[in-house]
N, C-alpha and C positions, 0 to 999 in steps of 0.2 A: 248758423243755426238759431239766430235770434228770434225766429218766429215760433220757436218751441217753448213750452213751459219749463220752469226751472227743474222740475222733477225729471224731465227728459234730458235736459242739458247735463244734469248731474251724472247721468249714466252714459250718454251717447256723445257728448261734445268733446272735441279736441284730439281725438285719436284717429290715426290712419292705419288701417290694417296692413300688415306686412305680407309678403308673398307666401307665407306659411298659412295664411287664412285663419289665424287664431281668433277666438271669440272673446278672450280675456286679454287685456293689454299686456304686451311683452315687456320684460325688463332688459335693458341694455347695459350690463355691468362691464363696460369697456372704457378705458381711459382715452383711447385715440381711435382714429378711423383711417382706413386706407383709401388711396386715390388711384384712379386709372392711369394717371400720368403726372409728370412734374408740372405740366401746364394747369391741370385741374387743381393740384395742390395750391399753386400760386393763386388761382382764381378764387378758391375757397378762402384762403387767408386774407386776401385783399377785399373780400366781400363782393366781388364781381359776380360770383356764382353762389347761390344759396345752397346750404347743405351743412353737414356736420363737419366740425373742425377738430374740436378737443372737448372732452366732457366737462371741463371746468365751466364752459359756457354754452356748449351745444350738445345736448344728449336727447335722443328721441323720447325716452320715458319722462324726463323732466319737462320736455316741451309739451307732451300730451297733458301733463298736470297743469302747466301754465295756460295752455289754450282752453282747457275745460273751466278753470277758475275764472279766467277773463270773461268767458261766455256767461258764466253764472252771475258775475258782478256787473255785466254790461260794459266792460272795458274793452279797449282796443288791444292792449298788450299786458302781459304779466311776466314777472321775473321771479323764479323760485330761488330761495336763498337757504342758507344752512340753518337758520333759526329765525324766530320772530324778531329778536333783537338785531340780528344782522340785516333784516329787512329794513328796520328803522335806520340803522347806521348807513346802509347803502343809499337810502333815499336822500338823507341830508348831506352825506359826503358828495353825492353826485350833483345835487341841485344848489348847494350853498357854497359860499366862499368866505374868506376872512372878512369880518366886518358886517356880515349879514346878521339879521336879528330874527329870532323866532318867538312867536307868542304861543305858549303851550298851556293847556289846561293844567291846573294844579292837581287834578284828580287822575293822574296817570300812574301806571305801574311803577313801583319803586325803582326798579332797575332802569327804566326809561329815564327817570329823573336823574339818576346817577350818570347815565350815558351823556345827558346834556350838560350837567354841571361839572362833572369831574373830568370828562374826556373831550367832548366837542368844544367846550369853552376854552380848552388849552390851545385850540387851533383858531381862536378868534371869533367863534360863533357866539353871539350873545342871546340869552334866553330870558324871557320874562314869563312868570307863572301867574295865571289868573283863575278866577272862579269859572268852573265849567258852565254854570247856568246864568251868570250875570253878563249880559251882552255889553253893558256899559264898561266893564273892566276890559274886555277885548278891545273895545273902541279906544279907551284911554291908553292902552299899552302900545298902540301902533306908532311906529317911528318911520321916518323916510327910508330907513334901511331894512324895514320888516320884509322878509322874504316869504314867510309861510306861517300858517296857523297849524297847530298839531293838537289832536284830542282823541280820546277813546270814548265811545258812547255805545252802550252803557259803560260806565266807568267801573274799575276794579279797586275796591270791593263794594263800594256804596251804591252802585248802579245808578249814578246820576246820569240824566239824559241831557245832552246838548242839543240845542235847536240848530240842526244842520242847515236848514234853508236860510235862517237869519244870519248865522255865522258865515255861510258861503257868500251871501249877498254883501255883507260887510267887507269880506276879503276882496271881492271883485272890485269894490269901490276904490280900494287901495292897491290894486294890482298884486295881491298876495295869493299864494297857493293855499289850498286847504287839504291837509293830510289827515285821514281818519283811520284809526285802528278799529276795524270791524270784527275783531276776534270773537266777541261774545254773542253777537247776533248772527254772524255769517250772512252771506247773500240770501239765505232762505228767509230770514226775518227782517233784513234791512239792506238797502242798496244805496249807499251814500253818494255814489256817482250820479244817480238820478236826482239827488237833492242838492246838487251843486258842488260837491267835493271834486277835487282834481285827482287825488290819489287815495287808494285804499290799501291799508297794511293788514297782514294776517300773520298770526302765529299759527301755522298749520299744525303745530304740535297739539293744539287744543281741540276744538270741536270738529275741525276739518278731518283730522284723523279719527278722533272719537273713541279710540281704544288704547290710548297711552303707549303707542308703539314706537313712534319716530319723532325726531326733532327736525323742524323745518319752518320756513317762513315764506312770505310772498308779498310782492308789490304789484298792484294793478292800477292801470291808468291809460293815458294816451300813448300812441306810437312814439311821439316826440319825447315826452317826459320820462316814460318808463321804458319803452321799447328801445330807445337810443341812449338816453342819459343814464338811467339806473342800470340798464344792462351793460353799458360801457364800463361803469365802475365795477360791477360784479365780475365782468370778464377780466379786468385788470387786477383787482384786489383779491378775487377768488373766494368770496364767502358763498360757495356753491352748494346747491342741494344735491344730495347723492341720488343716483338712479333708483336704488332700492327704496329709499324713503319716498321718492316721488311716486313709485308704484303703490306703496302703502297709502299715500294720500289720495291717489286715484280711486282706490278701493273704498276709502272713507267717504269720498264725495258721493259715491253711488247711493249711499244710505242716508246722506245728510238731511234731506227734507223730512224723512219720517223720524229720524232721531231728534231733530230740533223741535218738532211738534211734541214728541214724548217728553223731552227735557223740560219744555215750557209747562206742559200739563202737570208734571210731577212737582216742579219748582213752585208753581202757583199754589198747589194744594198744600205743600209744606209751609210756604210763607203764611198762608191763612191760618194754619194750625199753630204756628209759632206766635202769630199775632194775638192769639187767645191764651197763650201759656202764661201763668202768673210769674214765672221766673224770667220772662223776657221783657226787656225795657223798650226796644224798638226793632222793627223789621224793615229791611230794604229789598224790595223787588218791584220792578216797573209794572207788573200786572196787578198790584194792589191799588185800590182806589185811594188809599191813604198816601201813596207815593207822591212827593211834591211835583213831579213832572208826569203824572199819570196821563193827562190829556195829550201831552206832547208825545209820549210813548205810543199811545193809541194812534196818533196821526202818522208817525214816521216809521213805526215798526209793526209787523204783522204778528208779533208775539213778544213776550217779555224776556225770553231767554231762560237759561238754566242756572243762573247765579242767584243765590240768596245769602244775604248777610244779616246778622242780628246782634244786638247788644244785650248781654245778660245783665241782670241786676247784680252789680258787684264790680270787681276789678279783674286783673289778670288771673288771679288764683281761681276765681269762679269760672272764667272762660276756659281755663285749662282743665278744670274739673269736668266740664261738659265734654270737652274733646277726649280726655283720657278715659271716660267711662263708655265711650262707644265701642262696639264690638265688631260691627260689619263695615262701618264707614272707614275709608282709607285716610289715615292721617298723612297727608301729603299736600304740598303747595301747588301741584299740577291741577289743571281743571279741564273740563270738556270731555271727560271720560264717561263711558257707560257705567263705570263704578263711581258711586258717590264719594266725594272727597271732602275733607274738613280740615281747616287750618286756622291759625291765629295770625292774622296779617301783621300786627305790630312787631312780632318777633320772627316772622318768616319773610314774606314777600316784600315788606316795607321796612325791614330791620336796618337797612343801610341809609334810610332817610333820617335826617336829624329829627329828634323828638319833637321839637317845636313845629317843624313842618308837617310831621305826621298828624299832630293834633289839629293843625290848621286845615288839613285835608280830611279830618273826621276819622282818622285811624286811631281809635281809642284802645286802651288796654282791655276793655271788656267786649271788644268786637270779635265775632266769629264769622268766618266765611265758609259757605258750603257750595260746592259745585254739584248740583243734584243730578244723579245718574238715572239709570233705567230700571233699578230694582223696584220692588213693590214699595210704593210711597208709605204704606202703613208700616212696613218693616223699618223704613228710615225714621219715621216718627217714634216708633218704639225704641229704637237705638238711641235717639237723642234724649228721650224721656228718662233714660237711666241716669243721666247726669243732671238734666234740668230739674227733675223732681226732687233732687237732693237740695236744691237751692230755695225751695219753698219754705 
């Protein structure tokens, strides 16, 4: 279905109607599947015959989600996983070995950094963290054993934009893979595979779902890297997506194009308002002309996304005052929901990162992150003003 626009792919791609002729995708809540004969069972398990084997790694509902997201990202294959973190884990466990080296952006999700430094390094994977935006640091970090680059763009929570084309070109010169977390833009606003990346990671929990209902992740890429290697790890280790969650994400994908447009519209309006508030020190959103990578964002994204972060004038006490005085915003570390959420990254999403590393990544105590939802943006402004106005 690659000739269709993404709005059509979001609704129609990836699903094969069953004999019941349903118009909405079916859920297959089954752990196993029956075979017509022992010979067919043997053929399925050996891979000689395509078809369902066991829902840990073959389920029709999960496969429909995988096929639809692959079509939307422009990839050949997709593997659904139990969470966004299990998508990252599955990718590096499948593609790396002891002694391999990873170059990662410093501006990654706090738990991703913990995964690399506390767990994967125990198995002999070496990781170097570099500036998201300084290509020379990526260049200098490369070793003969470098296997892959990893980054999320825009980053969480400062919305730093990495130059995907430049980083991908550098990686190819050194025979390295490029793995991009596209959680905050989704394929509606950015398609990293078209800009040279090899693999795209998603936390389906976020914007793909869009209503805070399910936990899941996804890996998108080529048949060889994702369809065989990552799927092989997922089949064996079992970080599988449930059929029910896959169905939730299928329903979320149907409205993703219109939701991402609305998230961006609200986020930009809020970012502009915050930029003019006297209690705000600095605002981060790629749609602002003041953003350090504004031109790059305009080049490789069709919208700035729904994440806005800002620094209040003060410290943690002032940041918490703003958060605690909201009445309709949800105080939660999740994001991508139609409900606007607000959090304090230094003490939530990045609390397990060493204080010095947090500061190096720009996660200061006066930083507040908002995932802008689909409520009236004027109501969101009024809610934030309850606390911000007290700081004037």
